[in-house]
C-alpha distance (Angstrom), angle and dihedral (degrees) to the residues before:
residue distance angle dihedral
X1 . . .
X2 3.76 . .
X3 3.81 113.2 .
X4 3.78 123.3 -147.0
X5 3.77 106.8 -153.3
X6 3.77 136.0 163.0
X7 3.79 93.8 34.3
X8 3.78 111.6 -165.2
X9 3.77 95.1 -144.8
X10 3.81 91.1 -133.1
X11 3.77 116.3 144.1
X12 3.79 128.9 -173.0
X13 3.79 117.3 178.2
X14 3.78 89.3 -22.0
X15 3.83 95.1 -51.0
X16 3.79 116.8 125.4
X17 3.81 119.4 -143.1
X18 3.79 112.8 -138.6
X19 3.79 130.2 -162.3
X20 3.77 121.5 -153.9
X21 3.80 143.4 158.1
X22 3.81 116.0 -132.4
X23 3.81 123.8 -156.1
X24 3.79 110.3 -151.4
X25 3.81 146.0 128.5
X26 3.80 113.4 -78.3
X27 3.80 92.2 -117.8
X28 3.82 91.3 58.1
X29 3.81 91.6 64.1
X30 3.81 91.2 74.4
X31 3.80 93.0 53.0
X32 3.80 100.4 71.1
X33 3.81 117.9 101.0
X34 3.81 93.0 -159.4
X35 3.80 124.4 90.8
X36 3.78 124.8 -148.2
X37 3.81 143.5 140.8
X38 3.80 120.6 -61.5
X39 3.79 118.1 -143.4
X40 3.79 99.8 175.1
X41 3.79 146.9 -22.6
X42 3.79 128.7 -157.7
X43 3.77 126.8 177.0
X44 3.79 136.1 -179.8
X45 3.76 136.5 135.1
X46 3.79 92.5 26.1
X47 3.82 95.7 -61.5
X48 3.82 130.8 101.1
X49 3.81 132.1 -153.1
X50 3.79 109.8 -156.0
X51 3.81 122.0 -172.4
X52 3.81 114.5 -156.6
X53 3.79 140.4 173.3
X54 3.80 114.6 -153.0
X55 3.78 146.7 156.1
X56 3.78 127.2 -126.6
X57 3.83 115.5 -12.7
X58 3.79 120.9 28.6
X59 3.83 113.3 -109.2
X60 3.83 90.5 -132.7
X61 3.78 110.2 32.7
X62 3.81 92.4 165.8
X63 3.83 97.1 53.9
X64 3.78 128.5 91.7
X65 3.79 111.2 -105.6
X66 3.78 145.6 -180.0
X67 3.79 139.7 170.2
X68 3.80 120.3 -56.1
X69 3.78 113.6 -80.3
X70 3.79 103.3 -171.7
X71 3.83 110.1 -147.2
X72 3.79 115.7 -118.6
X73 3.79 103.6 152.8
X74 3.77 123.8 113.9
X75 3.83 108.1 -77.3
X76 3.78 120.0 -104.4
X77 3.78 118.2 -86.7
X78 3.78 110.8 -97.4
X79 3.78 109.7 -115.5
X80 3.80 101.0 149.8
X81 3.80 121.3 95.7
X82 3.83 93.4 -121.2
X83 3.80 140.2 35.7
X84 3.79 128.6 -162.8
X85 3.80 114.9 -168.0
X86 3.81 119.8 -158.5
X87 3.82 114.9 -157.2
X88 3.79 118.5 -177.0
X89 3.83 133.1 169.3
X90 3.81 89.1 -151.6
X91 3.79 110.0 18.0
X92 3.79 116.0 -157.8
X93 3.76 136.0 -173.8
X94 3.80 90.5 -117.2
X95 3.83 90.5 56.8
X96 3.78 90.0 50.6
X97 3.80 92.3 47.4
X98 3.81 92.5 52.1
X99 3.79 90.2 48.5
X100 3.81 92.8 50.7
X101 3.80 91.0 47.1
X102 3.81 89.1 49.7
X103 3.80 92.1 52.8
X104 3.80 90.4 49.6
X105 3.81 91.5 49.7
X106 3.82 90.0 51.0
X107 3.82 90.5 48.9
X108 3.80 90.6 -121.3
X109 3.80 109.0 158.4
X110 3.80 109.7 -141.8
X111 3.80 112.0 -139.8
X112 3.81 105.3 171.2
X113 3.82 136.6 2.0
X114 3.82 125.0 -160.4
X115 3.79 130.8 -179.7
X116 3.81 109.6 -135.8
X117 3.82 97.7 177.5
X118 3.79 129.3 20.4
X119 3.79 104.7 173.8
X120 3.80 116.0 134.1
X121 3.82 90.5 -116.0
X122 3.80 94.4 42.8
X123 3.79 129.3 34.4
X124 3.79 117.4 175.7
X125 3.80 120.3 -175.5
X126 3.80 122.5 179.0
X127 3.81 120.8 -152.7
X128 3.80 118.7 -160.5
X129 3.77 111.3 -159.9
X130 3.78 145.1 167.3
X131 3.79 121.7 -131.5
X132 3.78 146.0 135.5
X133 3.80 102.0 -118.5
X134 3.78 144.4 151.9
X135 3.78 106.8 -123.1
X136 3.83 101.6 -141.9
X137 3.84 98.7 52.2
X138 3.81 90.8 39.4
X139 3.81 91.1 51.4
X140 3.81 90.9 48.6
X141 3.81 91.2 50.7
X142 3.81 88.8 52.0
X143 3.83 90.4 51.2
X144 3.79 91.0 52.8
X145 3.80 91.8 50.0
X146 3.82 91.2 45.8
X147 3.80 90.9 55.8
X148 3.81 91.1 47.4
X149 3.82 95.6 51.9
X150 3.82 98.9 35.3
X151 3.79 98.4 -116.8
X152 3.80 141.0 101.2
X153 3.80 118.1 -101.9
X154 3.79 116.8 -170.5
X155 3.81 121.1 -168.1
X156 3.80 119.1 -162.8
X157 3.76 141.4 151.9
X158 3.78 113.7 -89.2
X159 3.81 91.4 -122.1
X160 3.82 90.0 61.0
X161 3.82 91.9 61.0
X162 3.79 92.6 98.7
X163 3.79 139.8 87.1
X164 3.82 109.7 -78.9
X165 3.79 123.9 -126.9
X166 3.82 92.9 -141.7
X167 3.81 129.6 24.5
X168 3.80 124.2 -171.6
X169 3.80 120.9 -157.9
X170 3.76 135.6 -166.4
X171 3.81 110.1 -138.8
X172 3.82 113.3 -151.7
X173 3.82 112.0 70.8
X174 3.82 88.7 -4.0
X175 3.81 109.0 62.7
X176 3.80 92.2 11.3
X177 3.78 125.7 39.0
X178 3.80 94.7 -127.6
X179 3.79 144.2 59.6
X180 3.82 102.4 -118.1
X181 3.76 95.9 -154.1
X182 3.81 89.1 55.1
X183 3.81 91.0 50.7
X184 3.80 90.7 53.2
X185 3.78 90.5 49.2
X186 3.82 92.5 52.0
X187 3.79 90.0 58.0
X188 3.80 92.1 51.0
X189 3.81 91.8 49.1
X190 3.81 97.1 -110.6
X191 3.79 96.6 95.1
X192 3.81 98.2 125.8
X193 3.79 92.6 47.6
X194 3.80 94.9 50.8
X195 3.81 94.9 38.5
X196 3.81 90.3 56.2
X197 3.81 90.4 54.5
X198 3.82 91.4 46.6
X199 3.79 93.4 49.2
X200 3.80 92.4 49.6
X201 3.80 91.2 49.7
X202 3.82 93.1 48.4
X203 3.80 90.0 49.7
X204 3.80 88.8 53.2
X205 3.81 94.3 -113.5
X206 3.84 94.4 117.7
X207 3.78 132.0 40.7
X208 3.80 106.4 -101.3
X209 3.82 95.4 -137.1
X210 3.80 93.7 52.2
X211 3.80 93.0 44.2
X212 3.81 90.8 48.5
X213 3.82 92.4 53.7
X214 3.80 91.5 47.7
X215 3.79 92.6 51.0
X216 3.80 93.9 45.9
X217 3.81 91.7 51.7
X218 3.79 89.3 55.4
X219 3.83 90.4 54.9
X220 3.80 96.0 58.0
X221 3.82 110.6 139.1
X222 3.82 97.7 25.2
X223 3.83 108.7 146.6
X224 3.79 123.1 -116.7
X225 3.81 89.5 -138.3
X226 3.79 90.7 63.0
X227 3.81 90.0 50.1
X228 3.79 89.7 60.0
X229 3.81 90.7 51.9
X230 3.81 92.6 49.3
X231 3.81 92.9 49.9
X232 3.81 91.8 63.7
X233 3.81 91.9 51.0
X234 3.80 100.5 50.9
X235 3.83 109.5 122.1
X236 3.78 115.9 -130.8
X237 3.78 120.1 -129.1
X238 3.79 112.1 -103.2
X239 3.79 108.8 -90.8
X240 3.82 96.0 12.5
X241 3.80 96.7 116.7
X242 3.80 93.2 45.3
X243 3.81 94.0 48.4
X244 3.80 94.9 48.9
X245 3.81 92.1 43.3
X246 3.81 91.1 52.0
X247 3.80 93.3 46.1
X248 3.80 91.1 52.3
X249 3.81 91.4 50.6
X250 3.79 88.8 49.3
X251 3.80 91.5 53.6
X252 3.81 97.0 -108.9
X253 3.82 116.6 144.3
X254 3.80 115.5 -135.1
X255 3.79 132.0 -155.2
X256 3.80 133.7 -173.6
X257 3.81 112.2 -136.6
X258 3.77 104.8 -176.2
X259 3.76 140.6 168.9
X260 3.80 83.1 -154.4
X261 3.77 126.6 77.8
X262 3.80 136.8 -62.1
X263 3.82 87.6 -140.6
X264 3.82 90.9 71.2
X265 3.80 97.3 31.2
X266 3.81 89.8 55.7
X267 3.81 90.1 51.4
X268 3.80 91.4 51.2
X269 3.79 91.5 49.0
X270 3.80 92.5 47.3
X271 3.80 98.6 43.4
X272 3.78 113.8 17.6
X273 3.81 120.7 11.0
X274 3.82 134.8 55.2
X275 3.82 96.5 -125.7
X276 3.81 124.9 152.1
X277 3.82 104.7 -165.2
X278 3.80 137.9 19.0
X279 3.79 132.8 -154.7
X280 3.79 115.3 174.2
X281 3.80 141.9 123.6
X282 3.78 122.7 -65.0
X283 3.80 120.4 -129.4
X284 3.80 118.7 -134.4
X285 3.81 117.3 -139.3
X286 3.79 133.5 -171.9
X287 3.81 119.7 -173.2
X288 3.80 91.3 -14.4
X289 3.82 98.3 -50.5
X290 3.78 136.3 91.8
X291 3.80 115.0 -93.3
X292 3.79 93.2 -151.8
X293 3.81 90.3 -124.3
X294 3.79 126.0 118.0
X295 3.79 127.7 -128.8
X296 3.78 114.5 -134.4
X297 2.94 138.4 -95.9
X298 3.79 94.7 52.9
X299 3.80 113.2 -151.7
X300 3.79 101.0 -123.2
X301 3.79 130.2 156.5
X302 3.79 98.1 -75.6
X303 3.80 92.3 44.5
X304 3.82 90.1 52.7
X305 3.80 88.9 55.6
X306 3.81 92.0 45.7
X307 3.80 93.2 49.2
X308 3.80 93.5 47.1
X309 3.81 90.5 50.2
X310 3.80 92.6 47.3
X311 3.80 91.6 48.0
X312 3.79 90.8 51.9
X313 3.81 90.8 49.5
X314 3.81 92.8 49.1
X315 3.81 90.4 50.3
X316 3.79 93.1 45.5
X317 3.80 91.7 -118.7
X318 3.83 116.8 148.0
X319 3.80 115.9 -132.3
X320 3.81 90.9 -114.6
X321 3.82 86.5 69.3
X322 3.82 94.7 48.7
X323 3.81 125.9 94.2
X324 3.80 131.4 -177.9
X325 3.79 130.8 -156.8
X326 3.80 126.9 -163.7
X327 3.79 145.7 129.2
X328 3.81 111.0 -145.5
X329 3.78 139.0 71.5
X330 3.80 91.7 -102.4
X331 3.82 88.2 60.5
X332 3.81 94.5 59.8
X333 3.83 95.8 88.6
X334 3.81 93.6 55.8
X335 3.81 92.4 39.7
X336 3.79 87.3 63.0
X337 3.81 95.7 49.1
X338 3.81 109.0 78.8
X339 3.79 142.3 24.1
X340 3.82 94.3 -63.5
X341 3.79 133.4 18.7
X342 3.80 107.5 -168.5
X343 3.79 118.3 -167.1
X344 3.81 109.4 -158.1
X345 3.82 116.1 -153.8
X346 3.81 86.7 -23.0
X347 3.76 133.1 -166.9
X348 3.86 111.9 -105.0
X349 3.81 94.3 -101.1
X350 3.79 91.0 51.0
X351 3.79 93.5 46.9
X352 3.80 89.1 54.4
X353 3.81 94.6 48.6
X354 3.81 105.4 33.0
X355 3.82 115.6 95.5
X356 3.83 91.8 -130.6
X357 3.82 133.4 15.6
X358 3.81 138.7 -169.8
X359 3.79 114.6 -165.2
X360 3.82 107.1 157.5
X361 3.82 103.6 46.3
X362 3.78 142.4 49.5
X363 3.76 127.0 -87.2
X364 3.80 94.2 -91.4
X365 3.81 90.1 66.2
X366 3.82 82.9 84.4
X367 3.81 86.4 77.7
X368 3.81 89.1 72.6
X369 3.81 88.7 59.4
X370 3.80 88.0 56.8
X371 3.81 89.9 58.9
X372 3.82 99.6 -101.3
X373 3.80 126.3 134.5
X374 3.81 129.5 -151.4
X375 3.79 94.1 -93.2
X376 3.79 92.5 54.3
X377 3.81 91.9 45.0
X378 3.81 91.5 50.7
X379 3.81 90.6 51.2
X380 3.82 90.3 52.7
X381 3.78 89.0 54.5
X382 3.82 92.6 58.2
X383 3.81 120.0 96.0
X384 3.79 114.6 -93.0
């Protein structure tokens, strides 16, 4: 007889919400016609443990079950050649079923499944699998499925599921939730004009170097005093502080590689973010105001890639232990350099071309792609 244990005591219009763990073969998960919330899924040795919350009839009335036992142990070691990470703000059984059907259609043999996060607002499930695949078409197929089911799906090699030794970050719209040059333009009353140039450059419609020179010329006469005021008001990207803090505690070196300005990157490093190195553009001043000229070399997309590669070489870090994170078209070269290239809240062109992408969560969701679960991340956040 099916047991209903660990009742949540939640009632809505007389309907009780139940929480239960089902023990069943992985293939049986796709056979239920009911939809409900997924809390977790683990799988090894041919057997799955599926935690669900549901109303009314149980989705699997013929499966053994017990109370929820939320996973918190260290995740399994990655031994499979590939990993596919499912990240959902509201995970459902129907999402999981479509993902399992997709894997079967692709002939991807699932070896192990771990749940890395099981909060109601964030469920992260990692699938280790074996397959002969071509990365680019497989990644594109995952992107299409992700859009269809309203989740993020991140494909990566199994060997990249580890903490990197070096991580390179874009700054504007990646570590901070703003494009600095646009913020300066708003103050001078030319915000729409400059923002249009910035947006076109980030979409890859304009050459970054040319667009940068055009925008700088429009900012001639901006006072250095106002720059200092703006620096203190720049909003950080959600999860930026946590990600950089965790990476430092894990021994990973971090570097800003920005088409923005050292003036603001230095402030972030000094006051707000655990960053080790900075490469960005220098501002030229005359009598306390911007001249509107640029100082070569401009940090564009190819220079970001070059600098990240040179930094890795100087540190003795192989490229398979390097990751890059960005959002714009000028980040694509460095995103394709190392083990992972994570586009965070990317423009459409970048989402199509970046090896990995996170669209629905903050920057610290990258920690799941390094093989960490919520318990490990929380422990990193505690004082030493």
